[in-house]
C-alpha positions in Angstrom: -101.4 -173.6 26.3 -97.6 -173.8 25.9 -95.3 -170.8 26.4 -94.4 -170.8 22.8 -98.0 -170.9 21.6 -98.8 -167.9 23.9 -95.8 -166.0 22.6 -96.8 -166.7 19.0 -100.4 -165.6 19.6 -99.0 -162.5 21.3 -96.8 -161.6 18.3 -99.7 -162.2 15.9 -101.9 -159.9 18.0 -99.2 -157.2 18.1 -98.7 -157.6 14.3 -102.4 -157.2 13.7 -102.3 -153.9 15.7 -99.4 -152.8 13.6 -101.4 -153.4 10.5 -104.4 -151.6 11.8 -102.3 -148.6 12.8 -100.5 -148.4 9.5 -103.7 -148.6 7.4 -105.6 -146.3 9.7 -102.8 -143.7 9.5 -102.8 -143.8 5.7 -106.6 -143.5 5.8 -106.5 -140.5 8.1 -103.8 -138.8 6.0 -105.9 -139.4 2.9 -108.9 -137.8 4.5 -106.9 -134.8 5.7 -105.7 -133.9 2.2 -107.0 -130.4 1.3 -108.7 -131.7 -1.9 -112.0 -133.3 -2.8 -111.0 -136.9 -3.5 -114.1 -137.5 -5.6 -113.1 -134.5 -7.8 -109.5 -135.8 -8.0 -110.6 -139.3 -9.0 -113.3 -138.1 -11.5 -112.0 -134.7 -12.7 -114.3 -134.6 -15.7 -117.5 -136.0 -14.1 -120.5 -134.1 -13.0 -121.5 -133.5 -9.4 -124.1 -136.3 -9.5 -121.4 -138.8 -10.5 -119.1 -137.6 -7.8 -121.8 -137.9 -5.2 -122.4 -141.5 -6.3 -118.6 -142.2 -6.0 -118.5 -140.7 -2.5 -121.3 -143.0 -1.5 -119.7 -146.0 -3.2 -116.4 -145.7 -1.5 -117.6 -144.2 1.8 -116.3 -140.7 1.5 -119.6 -139.4 2.7 -119.0 -141.0 6.1 -116.9 -139.8 9.0 -113.2 -140.9 8.9 -113.7 -143.7 11.5 -116.8 -145.1 9.8 -115.0 -144.9 6.4 -112.0 -146.8 7.8 -114.1 -149.6 9.3 -116.0 -149.9 6.0 -112.8 -150.0 4.0 -111.2 -152.5 6.3 -114.2 -154.8 6.1 -114.1 -154.7 2.3 -110.3 -155.3 2.3 -110.6 -158.4 4.5 -113.3 -159.7 2.2 -111.0 -159.2 -0.8 -112.5 -156.0 -2.2 -109.4 -153.8 -2.6 -111.2 -150.9 -4.3 -110.9 -149.5 -7.8 -108.7 -147.4 -9.9 -110.7 -144.6 -11.5 -109.6 -143.0 -14.8 -111.2 -141.2 -17.6 -113.7 -143.5 -19.3 -113.5 -146.5 -17.0 -112.7 -148.3 -13.8 -110.2 -151.0 -13.1 -110.1 -153.3 -10.0 -107.2 -152.8 -7.7 -107.4 -156.6 -7.1 -106.5 -157.3 -10.7 -103.5 -155.0 -10.5 -102.3 -156.7 -7.3 -102.8 -160.2 -8.8 -100.3 -159.2 -11.5 -97.9 -157.0 -9.6 -97.4 -158.9 -6.3 -95.9 -162.1 -7.8 -93.5 -160.0 -9.9 -92.3 -158.0 -7.0 -92.0 -161.0 -4.6 -90.0 -162.9 -7.2 -87.8 -159.9 -7.9 -87.1 -159.4 -4.2 -86.6 -163.1 -3.6 -84.0 -163.3 -6.5 -82.2 -160.2 -5.2 -82.0 -161.7 -1.7 -80.7 -165.0 -3.0 -78.0 -163.2 -5.0 -77.1 -160.9 -2.1 -76.9 -163.8 0.4 -75.0 -166.1 -1.9 -72.3 -163.4 -2.4 -72.3 -161.8 1.1 -72.1 -164.9 3.2 -68.8 -166.2 1.9 -67.4 -162.6 1.7 -68.6 -161.8 5.2 -67.2 -165.0 6.7 -63.8 -164.5 4.9 -63.6 -160.8 5.8 -64.4 -161.5 9.4 -61.9 -164.3 9.6 -59.2 -162.1 8.0 -60.3 -158.9 9.9 -57.8 -156.1 9.7 -55.7 -157.8 7.0 -55.3 -156.9 3.4 -58.1 -159.1 2.0 -60.5 -157.6 4.6 -59.5 -154.0 3.6 -59.9 -154.7 -0.1 -63.4 -156.3 0.4 -64.6 -153.5 2.7 -63.3 -150.7 0.4 -64.8 -152.3 -2.8 -68.2 -152.9 -1.2 -68.3 -149.5 0.3 -67.7 -148.0 -3.2 -70.4 -150.2 -4.7 -72.9 -149.3 -2.0 -72.7 -145.7 -3.2 -74.0 -146.5 -6.7 -77.8 -146.2 -7.0 -79.6 -149.3 -8.1 -81.1 -147.5 -11.2 -77.5 -146.6 -12.3 -76.5 -150.2 -12.0 -79.6 -151.2 -14.0 -78.8 -148.8 -16.8 -75.2 -150.0 -16.9 -76.4 -153.6 -17.2 -78.8 -152.7 -19.9 -76.2 -151.0 -22.0 -73.4 -153.6 -21.5 -75.3 -156.9 -21.2 -78.5 -156.2 -23.0 -77.5 -153.8 -25.8 -73.7 -154.4 -26.4 -73.5 -158.1 -26.0 -77.2 -158.9 -26.3 -77.0 -161.7 -23.7 -80.2 -161.0 -21.9 -83.5 -159.1 -22.8 -83.6 -155.6 -21.4 -87.3 -154.8 -20.9 -90.4 -156.7 -20.0 -91.4 -159.7 -17.9 -92.1 -163.4 -18.6 -94.0 -165.5 -16.0 -92.5 -168.8 -14.8 -95.2 -170.6 -16.9 -93.4 -169.4 -20.0 -90.4 -171.4 -19.1 -87.8 -171.2 -16.4 -85.0 -169.7 -18.5 -87.4 -167.3 -20.3 -88.5 -166.1 -16.9 -85.1 -165.9 -15.4 -83.6 -164.1 -18.4 -85.9 -161.2 -17.7 -85.2 -161.2 -14.0 -81.5 -161.6 -13.7 -80.5 -157.9 -14.5 -83.2 -156.3 -12.3 -82.3 -158.7 -9.4 -78.6 -157.9 -9.8 -79.4 -154.2 -9.8 -81.4 -154.5 -6.6 -78.9 -156.8 -4.8 -75.7 -154.7 -5.1 -76.5 -152.5 -2.1 -77.7 -155.5 -0.1 -74.4 -157.3 -0.7 -72.5 -154.4 0.9 -74.8 -154.2 3.9 -75.0 -157.9 4.5 -71.3 -158.4 4.2 -70.6 -155.7 6.8 -73.2 -157.1 9.2 -71.9 -160.7 9.0 -68.3 -159.6 9.2 -68.9 -157.7 12.5 -70.7 -160.6 14.0 -68.1 -163.1 12.9 -65.3 -161.0 14.5 -67.3 -161.0 17.8 -68.1 -164.7 17.7 -64.5 -165.7 17.0 -63.7 -164.2 20.5 -66.2 -166.6 22.2 -64.8 -169.2 24.6 -66.5 -172.1 22.7 -64.7 -171.1 19.5 -61.4 -171.2 21.4 -62.2 -174.6 22.8 -63.1 -175.9 19.3 -59.7 -174.7 18.0 -57.9 -176.3 20.9 -59.4 -179.7 19.9 -57.6 -179.4 16.6 -60.6 -178.8 14.4 -59.8 -177.2 11.0 -60.5 -173.5 10.5 -63.1 -174.3 7.8 -65.0 -176.6 10.2 -64.8 -174.0 13.0 -66.0 -171.2 10.8 -69.0 -173.0 9.2 -70.0 -175.3 12.1 -69.4 -173.1 15.2 -69.2 -169.5 14.0 -71.6 -169.1 11.1 -74.9 -170.0 12.9 -74.6 -167.6 15.8 -73.1 -164.9 13.6 -75.9 -165.1 11.0 -78.8 -164.0 13.2 -78.4 -160.3 12.5 -77.9 -161.1 8.8 -81.1 -163.0 8.4 -83.1 -160.6 10.5 -81.9 -157.8 8.3 -82.7 -159.8 5.2 -86.3 -160.4 6.4 -86.8 -156.8 7.3 -85.4 -155.7 3.9 -88.0 -157.8 2.1 -90.5 -155.1 3.0 -88.1 -152.2 2.5 -87.0 -153.6 -0.9 -90.4 -152.6 -2.3 -89.4 -149.0 -2.1 -86.1 -149.7 -3.8 -87.8 -151.8 -6.4 -89.9 -148.9 -7.7 -87.1 -147.4 -9.9 -85.7 -150.8 -10.8 -89.1 -152.0 -12.0 -89.5 -148.8 -14.0 -86.1 -149.1 -15.6 -86.7 -152.7 -16.7 -90.5 -152.4 -17.2 -91.4 -155.3 -14.9 -94.3 -153.4 -13.4 -94.5 -154.9 -10.0 -96.0 -153.6 -6.7 -93.4 -150.8 -6.3 -94.3 -149.5 -9.7 -98.0 -149.6 -8.9 -97.4 -147.5 -5.8 -95.5 -145.0 -7.9 -98.3 -144.8 -10.5 -101.0 -144.5 -7.8 -99.1 -141.6 -6.3 -98.5 -140.0 -9.7 -102.2 -140.4 -10.7 -103.4 -139.5 -7.2 -105.3 -142.8 -6.9 -105.4 -142.6 -3.1 -108.0 -145.3 -2.7 -105.7 -147.8 -4.5 -102.7 -146.5 -2.6 -104.4 -147.3 0.7 -104.7 -151.0 -0.4 -101.2 -151.1 -1.7 -99.9 -149.8 1.6 -101.9 -152.5 3.4 -100.5 -155.3 1.3 -97.0 -154.0 1.8 -97.5 -153.8 5.5 -98.9 -157.4 5.6 -95.8 -158.8 3.8 -93.5 -156.7 6.0 -95.1 -158.1 9.2 -95.2 -161.7 7.9 -91.5 -161.6 7.0 -90.9 -160.2 10.5 -92.8 -163.0 12.1 -91.2 -165.7 10.1 -87.6 -164.5 10.8 -88.4 -164.2 14.5 -89.4 -167.8 14.7 -86.5 -168.9 12.5 -84.1 -167.0 14.7 -84.5 -169.6 17.4 -83.4 -172.4 15.1 -80.5 -170.3 13.7 -79.1 -169.4 17.1 -80.2 -171.6 20.1 -79.2 -168.9 22.5 -82.1 -166.8 21.3 -84.5 -169.6 22.0 -83.1 -170.1 25.4 -83.5 -166.4 26.2 -87.1 -166.5 25.2 -87.8 -169.5 27.3 -86.2 -167.9 30.3 -88.0 -164.7 29.7 
């Protein structure tokens, strides 16, 4: 087996342990709550119904046996149920609807953030300490202080209500038509991307400033290459490693930031499902939601770790030597 294959298998194994630890921690916290979960889930039911629920979801077992049972069901695609007065709804059906919405919202926010921050970060780093750099840094610092929900409300009032350019609330799938879908996603994605633009620009600027001091950049300049060619061919790739790593890690963290944005624009993705599960004390559903979020977080981490070697060959060389 090659060194790379062993390293990938090692990372997959470590990632699996992270997932197990995260879901087990949530399971333990849930069992440590000073409430009867069956009574919380079925507040109007009789004791016989609550006993049946405890047996159904494993609350009558010790915490370790309960977790193993839950994990086995989760691996098989049984994510549990949401219990409410008069009925039961599958968590799987909620996830099937919410996950694509959240992933698309986060993807669009990342695309907007990277499309804006890459040229800004490159220019700001190249002009470090000059007027353009100061203007960009001050403007982005001001924007980063604005909460995403405030940006969303402002966009609704100006773009959605005043000019009526875009719909303000709801969601349309891609199958309804690309423009119909994007028209509902543009404003939520813009709201979510503003803080990312400020963060990514600062990260890229700092790395560009450091890379410009490298000997190979000086050598490229001495060969008479244009500044544009030096920046995008010799500076951008090694300077973008931190940026893309941060972007990958933020895909998991964005779920938390998307909760309010999804509520403001009524897109009802995974972040909103986590919020409603907390509000409704649906702890069984919450455990599955946390597991799904952790899976995506780990997957994005793995992907960016592998991609880093192609973005910056120095990273690949360090791994080979290690």
